[in-house]
C-alpha positions, -999 to 999 in steps of 0.1 A, spaced: 382 -65 39 393 -61 72 431 -59 81 446 -94 96 464 -81 130 493 -103 119 500 -75 92 509 -50 121 530 -69 142 561 -51 149 585 -83 133 566 -87 108 556 -52 96 597 -41 102 609 -67 73 582 -56 54 592 -23 57 632 -29 52 622 -45 18 597 -19 4 608 12 -10 569 31 -10 537 24 13 519 13 -9 547 -13 -15 551 -25 14 510 -31 16 516 -52 -14 537 -71 3 512 -77 33 483 -85 8 465 -52 14 452 -29 -8 469 8 -17 433 21 -2 431 49 28 424 28 61 452 4 52 472 38 49 464 48 80 463 17 102 506 16 84 517 53 92 499 43 126 521 10 132 555 25 115 551 56 139 543 30 170 572 11 165 595 39 156 604 22 123 627 40 100 614 44 63 637 70 54 646 51 24 612 53 9 613 69 -26 585 93 -14 553 106 -36 557 108 -71 594 96 -70 592 96 -109 575 118 -121 589 135 -151 611 110 -156 621 92 -188 632 61 -192 649 48 -223 629 19 -243 648 -10 -248 637 -10 -285 647 25 -297 691 23 -302 
């Protein structure tokens, strides 16, 4: 499946990045799979357009974290 050029337009990409917390979330919002080629294109255009991603949580942000179940009181 080939990415639609519209996904990689500057303004469209800026909006998606601003409303996402990770690369994967951004790709999903664009209707793309979290696959290697899509990650490469994402990084390429984010760098090309100088889009800020410092708000992204990064890899493994929830690793080793525990969440309380709403069922447990």
